[in-house]
C-alpha positions in Angstrom: 0.0 0.0 0.0 1.0 3.6 -0.4 0.2 6.0 2.4 1.2 9.6 1.8 1.3 12.0 4.7 1.9 15.7 4.0 3.6 16.8 7.2 6.9 18.4 6.3 9.9 17.7 4.1 12.0 16.7 7.1 9.5 14.3 8.6 10.7 10.8 9.1 8.7 8.3 7.0 6.4 6.1 8.9 7.8 2.6 9.4 5.3 0.7 7.3 6.5 -2.5 5.7 6.2 -2.7 1.9 3.5 -5.3 1.1 2.2 -7.1 -1.9 -1.6 -7.3 -2.3 -1.7 -11.0 -1.7 0.5 -11.0 1.4 -2.1 -11.0 4.2 0.4 -11.3 7.1 2.3 -8.2 5.8 -0.8 -6.2 5.4 -1.9 -7.1 8.9 1.4 -6.0 10.3 1.0 -2.7 8.5 -2.4 -2.1 10.0 -1.2 -3.0 13.5 1.8 -0.6 13.1 -0.6 2.2 12.0 -2.9 1.7 14.9 0.0 1.5 17.4 1.5 4.7 16.2 -1.8 6.5 16.4 -2.5 5.2 20.0 1.1 6.2 21.1 0.7 9.8 19.8 3.4 9.5 17.2 4.0 12.9 15.5 1.0 14.3 17.5 -1.5 11.8 16.2 -4.5 10.9 18.3 -6.0 7.4 19.0 -7.9 5.9 16.2 -11.1 4.8 17.8 -13.1 6.9 17.1 -11.6 9.3 14.7 -13.0 11.8 12.2 -11.6 12.3 8.7 -12.4 15.9 7.9 -11.9 15.6 4.1 -11.1 12.8 1.7 -10.6 13.5 -2.0 -10.0 10.7 -4.4 -9.6 10.9 -8.1 -9.6 8.0 -10.5 -8.9 9.3 -14.0 -8.9 5.9 -15.7 -12.3 5.1 -14.4 -13.5 8.7 -15.0 -14.6 8.9 -11.3 -14.0 11.2 -8.4 -15.1 11.3 -4.8 -15.0 13.9 -2.1 -16.1 13.0 1.5 -16.3 15.4 4.5 -16.6 14.6 8.2 -16.2 10.8 7.9 -16.7 9.3 11.4 -15.0 5.9 11.8 -15.3 3.7 14.9 -14.2 0.1 15.5 -11.2 0.4 13.3 -9.0 -0.9 16.1 -10.6 -4.4 15.8 -10.8 -4.6 12.0 -9.2 -7.7 10.6 -8.4 -8.7 7.1 -10.1 -11.9 6.0 -7.9 -14.8 5.0 -8.7 -14.9 1.3 -6.9 -14.3 -1.9 -7.2 -10.7 -3.0 -8.5 -10.3 -6.6 -10.7 -7.3 -7.3 -11.7 -6.3 -3.7 -10.2 -6.0 -0.3 -12.3 -7.9 2.2 -12.7 -6.9 5.9 -14.7 -8.4 8.7 -17.8 -6.5 9.5 -16.5 -5.0 12.8 -16.1 -1.5 11.4 -18.7 1.2 11.5 -18.3 4.0 9.0 -20.9 6.8 8.8 -20.3 7.6 5.2 -19.7 5.5 2.1 -16.0 5.7 1.0 -14.3 4.5 -2.1 -10.6 4.1 -1.9 -8.1 3.4 -4.7 -5.0 1.7 -3.3 -2.1 1.4 -5.6 -0.4 -2.0 -5.1 0.5 -4.7 -7.6 -3.2 -4.6 -8.7 -5.9 -1.9 -8.3 -8.1 -2.6 -5.4 -11.4 -1.0 -4.6 -12.6 -1.0 -1.1 -16.2 -0.2 -0.4 -17.0 0.2 3.3 -20.8 0.4 3.7 -22.3 1.8 6.8 -24.7 0.2 9.3 -26.1 -2.3 6.8 -27.8 0.5 4.8 -26.3 -1.0 1.6 -26.7 -4.6 2.8 -29.0 -5.1 -0.1 -27.2 -6.5 -3.1 -27.1 -4.2 -6.1 -26.3 -5.6 -9.5 -26.8 -2.7 -11.8 -24.1 -0.1 -12.6 -23.4 2.4 -15.2 -21.7 5.7 -16.1 -23.5 8.9 -17.0 -25.8 8.6 -20.0 -25.0 4.8 -20.4 -28.1 3.4 -18.7 -27.9 0.5 -16.2 -25.9 -2.7 -17.0 -25.9 -6.1 -15.4 -23.2 -8.8 -15.6 -23.9 -12.0 -17.4 -22.0 -15.2 -18.4 -22.5 -16.2 -22.0 -21.6 -19.5 -23.6 -19.5 -22.5 -22.4 -16.9 -21.9 -21.0 -18.4 -18.7 -19.6 -17.5 -15.3 -21.1 -18.3 -12.5 -18.7 -20.0 -9.5 -20.3 -22.0 -6.4 -19.3 -25.4 -5.8 -20.9 -27.9 -3.0 -20.5 -31.3 -3.9 -19.1 -33.5 -2.4 -21.8 -37.3 -2.4 -21.6 -37.4 -0.6 -25.0 -36.2 -3.6 -27.0 -36.6 -7.4 -27.0 -33.5 -9.1 -28.3 -30.4 -10.2 -26.5 -27.8 -8.5 -28.7 -24.1 -8.8 -28.0 -21.0 -7.4 -29.7 -18.9 -10.0 -31.5 -16.0 -7.9 -32.5 -13.5 -5.5 -30.7 -14.1 -1.8 -30.9 -11.7 1.1 -30.8 -12.8 2.2 -27.3 -13.6 -1.3 -25.9 -11.8 -4.5 -26.8 -14.2 -6.7 -24.7 -16.6 -8.8 -26.8 -18.1 -12.3 -27.1 -15.8 -14.6 -29.0 -18.1 -17.2 -30.6 -15.1 -19.4 -31.5 -14.4 -20.0 -27.8 -17.9 -21.3 -27.0 -18.4 -25.0 -27.3 -22.2 -24.7 -26.8 -23.0 -22.2 -29.5 -25.4 -23.1 -32.4 -25.2 -20.9 -35.5 -28.5 -20.6 -37.4 -26.8 -19.0 -40.4 -29.5 -16.3 -40.4 -28.8 -12.5 -40.7 -30.8 -10.3 -38.3 -30.9 -6.6 -37.8 -32.5 -3.9 -35.6 -32.9 -0.2 -35.7 -33.5 2.1 -32.7 -34.3 5.8 -32.3 -30.6 6.2 -32.1 -28.3 3.8 -33.9 -28.7 0.4 -35.6 -26.9 -2.9 -35.9 -26.6 -6.0 -38.1 -25.6 -9.4 -36.9 -26.0 -13.2 -37.1 -28.5 -15.2 -35.1 -27.1 -17.9 -32.9 -28.3 -19.7 -29.7 -26.3 -20.2 -26.6 -26.5 -20.4 -22.8 -26.8 -17.3 -20.6 -26.3 -17.1 -16.8 -26.8 -14.2 -14.4 -24.0 -14.2 -11.8 -26.0 -11.9 -9.5 -29.3 -14.0 -9.7 -28.4 -17.4 -8.4 -32.0 -18.6 -8.3 -32.5 -17.9 -12.0 -31.6 -21.0 -14.1 -29.1 -20.9 -16.9 -31.1 -21.2 -20.2 -30.4 -21.5 -23.9 -31.7 -18.5 -25.7 -31.4 -16.8 -29.1 -28.5 -14.3 -29.3 -27.9 -11.7 -32.0 -24.1 -11.5 -32.4 -23.5 -7.9 -33.7 -21.1 -7.9 -36.6 -21.4 -4.2 -37.5 -23.2 -1.2 -36.0 -23.7 2.5 -36.5 -24.1 5.0 -33.6 -25.1 2.1 -31.3 -22.1 1.7 -29.0 -21.3 5.0 -27.4 -17.7 6.1 -27.0 -16.2 4.8 -23.8 -19.2 2.6 -23.0 -18.6 -0.1 -20.4 -21.2 -2.4 -21.8 -21.1 -5.0 -24.7 -24.8 -5.4 -25.6 -28.5 -5.1 -24.7 -30.7 -7.4 -22.7 -34.1 -6.7 -24.3 -37.0 -7.1 -21.8 -39.9 -6.0 -24.0 -42.4 -8.1 -26.0 -41.9 -10.2 -29.1 -43.2 -7.7 -31.8 -40.3 -5.3 -31.3 -37.6 -7.9 -31.5 -34.8 -8.1 -34.1 -35.9 -9.0 -37.6 -34.6 -11.4 -40.2 -35.9 -13.3 -43.2 -38.4 -16.0 -42.2 -37.2 -16.0 -38.6 -38.7 -15.2 -35.2 -36.1 -14.2 -32.7 -36.9 -15.5 -29.2 -36.2 -13.2 -26.2 -34.4 -14.3 -23.1 -37.6 -13.8 -21.0 -39.6 -16.0 -23.4 -36.8 -18.7 -23.2 -37.0 -18.5 -19.4 -40.8 -18.7 -19.5 -40.6 -21.8 -21.7 -38.0 -23.4 -19.5 -39.7 -22.9 -16.1 -43.2 -23.1 -17.6 -44.3 -20.0 -15.7 -44.8 -16.4 -16.7 -42.0 -14.1 -15.5 -42.3 -10.7 -13.9 -39.3 -8.5 -13.1 -38.4 -5.5 -11.0 -36.1 -2.5 -11.6 -34.9 -0.4 -8.7 -32.8 2.4 -10.2 -31.0 4.5 -7.5 -29.2 7.1 -9.6 -25.7 8.5 -8.8 -24.0 7.3 -5.6 -23.4 10.8 -4.5 -23.4 14.4 -5.8 -19.6 14.0 -6.4 -19.6 11.4 -9.2 -21.8 10.3 -12.1 -21.7 6.6 -11.5 -25.2 5.2 -10.9 -26.3 1.9 -9.4 -29.5 -0.2 -8.9 -31.0 -3.6 -8.7 -32.6 -6.0 -11.3 -34.4 -9.0 -10.0 -37.1 -11.5 -11.2 -40.3 -11.9 -9.3 -42.8 -14.7 -8.6 -45.4 -12.0 -8.0 -47.7 -12.6 -5.1 -49.9 -9.7 -4.1 -50.2 -11.0 -0.5 -46.5 -10.7 0.0 -46.4 -7.1 -1.1 -47.2 -4.9 1.9 -46.3 -1.5 0.3 -48.8 0.5 -1.7 -48.3 -0.2 -5.4 -49.7 2.2 -8.0 -50.4 0.3 -11.2 -50.8 1.5 -14.7 -52.0 -0.8 -17.5 -49.8 -1.9 -20.4 -51.9 -0.7 -23.4 -50.2 -2.6 -26.1 -47.7 -5.4 -25.6 -44.9 -4.4 -27.9 -42.9 -1.9 -25.9 -44.2 -1.2 -22.5 -46.8 1.2 -23.8 -48.7 3.1 -21.2 -51.1 6.0 -20.8 -49.5 9.3 -19.8 -52.2 11.8 -18.9 -50.1 14.9 -18.4 -46.6 16.2 -17.6 -46.4 19.5 -15.7 -44.2 21.6 -13.5 -45.2 21.9 -9.9 -45.0 25.4 -8.4 -45.3 24.1 -4.9 -42.8 21.3 -4.0 -44.2 20.6 -0.6 -47.8 19.9 -1.5 -49.1 17.9 -4.5 -51.3 19.8 -6.9 -54.1 17.7 -8.4 -54.5 18.0 -12.2 -58.1 18.7 -13.0 -59.3 16.1 -15.6 -62.8 16.6 -17.0 -64.6 16.9 -20.2 -65.0 20.6 -20.0 -61.3 21.3 -19.8 -60.0 21.6 -23.3 -56.4 21.6 -22.3 -56.7 18.3 -20.5 -57.7 16.3 -23.5 -55.4 18.2 -25.8 -52.3 17.5 -23.7 -52.9 13.8 -23.2 -53.8 13.3 -26.8 -50.5 14.9 -27.8 -48.5 12.9 -25.3 -50.0 9.6 -26.7 -50.3 10.6 -30.3 -47.7 8.2 -31.5 -46.9 6.2 -28.4 -45.9 6.6 -24.7 -43.5 4.0 -23.4 -41.4 3.3 -20.3 -37.8 2.6 -21.5 -35.0 1.8 -19.1 -32.5 1.9 -22.0 -33.1 5.6 -22.7 -31.6 8.3 -20.5 -33.9 11.3 -20.7 -37.6 12.1 -20.5 -38.5 12.6 -24.2 -41.6 14.7 -24.9 -43.4 15.8 -28.0 -41.8 19.0 -29.4 -44.5 21.5 -28.4 -44.8 20.1 -24.8 -41.1 20.0 -24.4 -40.8 23.7 -25.1 -43.7 24.4 -22.7 -42.2 22.5 -19.8 -38.6 23.7 -20.4 -39.8 27.3 -20.6 -41.3 27.0 -17.1 -38.1 25.4 -15.7 -35.9 28.1 -17.2 -38.1 30.9 -15.8 -38.0 29.2 -12.3 -34.2 29.1 -12.6 -34.0 32.7 -13.5 -36.1 33.6 -10.5 -33.7 31.7 -8.3 -30.8 33.7 -9.7 -29.4 30.7 -11.5 -28.0 31.8 -14.9 -27.8 29.0 -17.4 -27.5 29.6 -21.2 -30.2 28.5 -23.7 -27.9 25.8 -25.1 -28.3 23.9 -21.9 -32.1 24.1 -21.8 -32.9 23.5 -25.5 -29.9 21.9 -27.2 -28.5 19.3 -24.8 -25.3 21.2 -23.9 -23.6 20.7 -20.5 -23.3 23.4 -17.9 -20.3 23.2 -15.5 -19.5 24.7 -12.0 -16.5 24.4 -9.7 -18.6 22.8 -6.9 -21.5 20.4 -7.0 -24.9 22.1 -7.2 -27.8 21.6 -4.8 -30.8 22.3 -7.0 -34.0 24.0 -5.7 -35.9 24.0 -9.0 -39.5 22.9 -9.3 -40.5 19.2 -9.3 -42.0 17.5 -12.3 -45.4 15.7 -12.1 -46.2 12.9 -14.5 -49.8 11.7 -14.3 -50.5 8.1 -15.4 -53.6 6.2 -16.1 -54.6 3.8 -13.3 -55.0 0.1 -13.9 -57.8 -0.1 -11.3 -60.2 2.3 -13.0 -60.1 4.2 -16.3 -61.5 7.2 -14.5 -58.6 7.4 -12.2 -54.9 8.4 -12.4 -51.9 8.7 -10.1 -49.0 11.1 -10.1 -45.2 10.5 -10.1 -43.5 13.5 -8.5 -39.9 13.9 -9.7 -37.4 16.2 -7.9 -34.9 18.4 -9.8 -32.1 16.0 -8.8 -33.5 13.6 -11.4 -33.6 15.8 -14.4 -30.6 18.0 -13.6 -28.2 15.2 -14.3 -24.6 15.2 -13.2 -22.6 13.8 -16.2 -19.0 14.4 -15.3 -16.8 15.2 -12.3 -13.8 16.5 -14.1 -10.2 16.8 -12.8 -8.9 19.9 -14.7 -6.3 20.8 -12.1 -2.7 19.9 -12.1 -3.3 18.3 -8.7 -4.8 14.9 -9.5 -6.4 14.6 -6.1 -8.6 17.7 -6.6 -11.9 17.7 -8.3 -12.5 21.1 -9.8 -15.4 20.9 -12.2 -18.9 19.4 -12.1 -21.0 19.3 -15.2 -24.7 18.8 -15.6 -27.2 18.1 -18.5 -30.9 18.5 -18.7 -32.7 15.2 -18.5 -35.5 16.3 -20.8 -35.4 16.4 -24.6 -37.7 16.9 -27.6 -38.9 13.6 -29.1 -41.0 14.6 -32.2 -44.4 13.1 -31.6 -43.6 10.3 -29.1 -43.3 10.3 -25.3 -40.5 8.2 -23.8 -40.0 8.0 -20.0 -36.3 7.0 -19.7 -34.6 6.0 -16.6 -34.5 9.7 -15.5 -38.2 9.2 -14.7 -37.7 5.8 -13.0 -34.9 6.7 -10.5 -36.1 6.8 -6.9 -38.8 4.2 -7.7 -39.2 0.5 -7.4 -40.8 -0.5 -10.7 -42.5 -3.9 -11.2 -43.2 -5.2 -14.8 -45.9 -7.8 -14.7 -45.8 -9.0 -18.2 -48.5 -11.6 -18.2 -51.1 -9.6 -16.2 -50.4 -6.5 -18.3 -49.5 -3.8 -15.8 -46.6 -1.8 -14.4 -46.4 -1.0 -10.7 -44.7 1.9 -9.0 -43.5 2.1 -5.4 -41.2 4.6 -3.7 -37.7 3.3 -3.2 -35.3 3.1 -0.2 -32.5 4.4 -2.4 -31.8 7.3 -4.8 -33.7 10.6 -5.1 -36.6 11.4 -2.8 -39.2 10.8 -5.4 -42.9 10.6 -4.4 -46.2 9.2 -5.6 -49.6 10.6 -4.9 -53.2 9.7 -5.7 -55.2 8.0 -7.0 -57.3 10.9 -8.3 -60.7 10.8 -9.9 -61.7 12.2 -13.3 -65.2 13.0 -14.4 -65.0 10.8 -17.5 -63.1 7.9 -19.0 -59.5 8.9 -19.5 -59.2 6.2 -22.2 -61.9 8.0 -24.2 -60.7 11.5 -23.4 -57.1 10.8 -24.4 -57.9 8.5 -27.3 -55.9 5.7 -25.7 -55.9 2.2 -26.9 -58.0 -0.1 -24.8 -55.8 -2.2 -22.5 -55.1 -5.8 -23.8 -56.6 -8.8 -22.0 -54.3 -10.6 -19.6 -52.8 -13.1 -22.0 -49.1 -13.4 -22.5 -47.7 -13.2 -26.0 -45.0 -15.8 -26.4 -43.0 -17.8 -28.9 -45.3 -20.8 -28.5 -48.3 -18.6 -29.4 -46.6 -17.4 -32.6 -45.6 -21.0 -33.5 -49.2 -22.3 -33.1 -50.5 -19.4 -35.1 -48.1 -20.2 -38.0 -49.0 -23.9 -37.7 -52.8 -23.2 -38.0 -52.2 -20.8 -40.9 -50.1 -23.5 -42.7 -52.8 -26.1 -42.2 -55.6 -23.8 -43.5 -53.4 -22.8 -46.5 -52.7 -26.5 -47.2 -56.4 -27.3 -47.1 -57.3 -24.5 -49.5 -54.6 -25.6 -51.9 -55.8 -29.3 -51.9 -59.4 -28.1 -52.5 -58.3 -26.0 -55.5 -56.2 -28.8 -57.0 -58.8 -31.5 -56.5 -60.1 -31.5 -60.1 -56.7 -31.7 -61.5 -55.7 -34.6 -59.2 -58.9 -36.4 -60.1 -58.2 -36.2 -63.8 -54.7 -37.5 -63.3 -55.7 -40.5 -61.1 -58.6 -41.6 -63.3 -57.4 -43.4 -66.4 -58.9 -42.6 -69.8 -61.7 -45.0 -70.8 -61.3 -47.2 -74.0 -63.3 -46.2 -77.1 -65.2 -49.5 -77.2 -67.1 -48.7 -74.0 -70.1 -46.5 -74.5 -71.8 -44.7 -71.6 -75.6 -44.9 -71.1 -76.0 -41.4 -72.3 -74.1 -42.2 -75.5 -76.3 -45.3 -76.1 -79.5 -43.2 -75.6 -78.3 -40.8 -78.3 -77.6 -43.7 -80.7 -81.1 -45.0 -80.2 -82.6 -41.6 -80.7 -80.8 -41.1 -84.0 -81.9 -44.5 -85.3 
């Protein structure tokens, strides 16, 4: 380890033994030496239990991550012991230490070690989603045999499991199909196009396993191995593909092929419909842009769910298409303002019709809240005016053109909250409201180190998490952070609960409307509770083939009959011919 103490040029170095990362005994001696010197008052130091670290600044340029902690109170350090285990990517300690902050250290030894000390069990829950700013949330998977470890984005806006099969300039990690002994190549070319970017690849099938979900079985599923792409992989992205979680109709396309999704493969294997949950927590702190969360599968049982769940129906099972009634800026952040929905209010029907004109979807693979152009301008104008009243000067490029705005210190935003009203699944005359704080939509994108001192963070940059989307409405993960979101695919609804991590987002309602919101907003009637699966599609194709075959046999029956019946000899005369002969004679 390297400990640097800035005391004076003449100070005698502390007698720490030089240690390798895998030398546990040496590391223990170093810790004991450190605690002994602290207890004995060496160089004026005070005992270590408890002690307060007034300021800790850590910069990790290679990971594009920085952290600044103040007033870190540590107790129990005297009894902390290193666990007897081989050090690989983490430094393990026994849980005898109580730290009243979350600290990330970067210790320079033979390998880079990251030590996360989590306080009081607050983060005892296992989180398996991570990502950098603007790169959505990725989960780790093992693909093929032997396993190849990859990171894939959990994407409710697509269906197909699509993986890079070639190295890129900014990321040399990819799935090497030649190294998998369990792969099956169909020889079919498939492709997909998104609102941003596209890819072309070949369809194979192989086994996938989730390292963070031990109760989920390893299954064989269709995989699109991306061979070329355009504007699909972002520069510096730490992920290698997408895990599509939407329905079959928006899967990748190919000639005479149906691409099965991982969820459909899992349903077929366990013979049960699968629901899943996303808990997106946002950035770990105001000092870095790395965000985290949890992805898990559910065997949904309403009796086990004690928290209040606000449900919105899935209107069409392609994307997760929902009914967004309105999006508005709250002038009072301490008290919810109900949106008046009735037939006499012309603006009510006009807004929700514009929001759902093309489609309104919930998409964890998209960063921002994307609004129809006219409504985007209306919402952003209100936010800009509120910022000006608060003496926050930000240029128009930030508000309307997606440019970043930077400050030397992290900002504590006091801008208005956003309210997103959603159709209730319980009654089409009811809706509930997601209340989103400014922390969600004023997104920290970088914590830059522009100083010559590599331990000092000097610039924090933000982007607006709202953008214009033409005629469609897309609620990206900006609208999902701070919530626990359940996707019940078979029953056809999405449930929202407040989360124990991330921004202090709220939910209010349900509120009543004077008429059917499905009628007022021209929404599609919610689908019945039937799951669309690969098996359904195969049976449909089978029935169509049988009907087409029957029609073809019917049409060809005369021709077949003529071929099968041999031509009669000329010596044989039918009864009708004999009658004609008699008549002539």
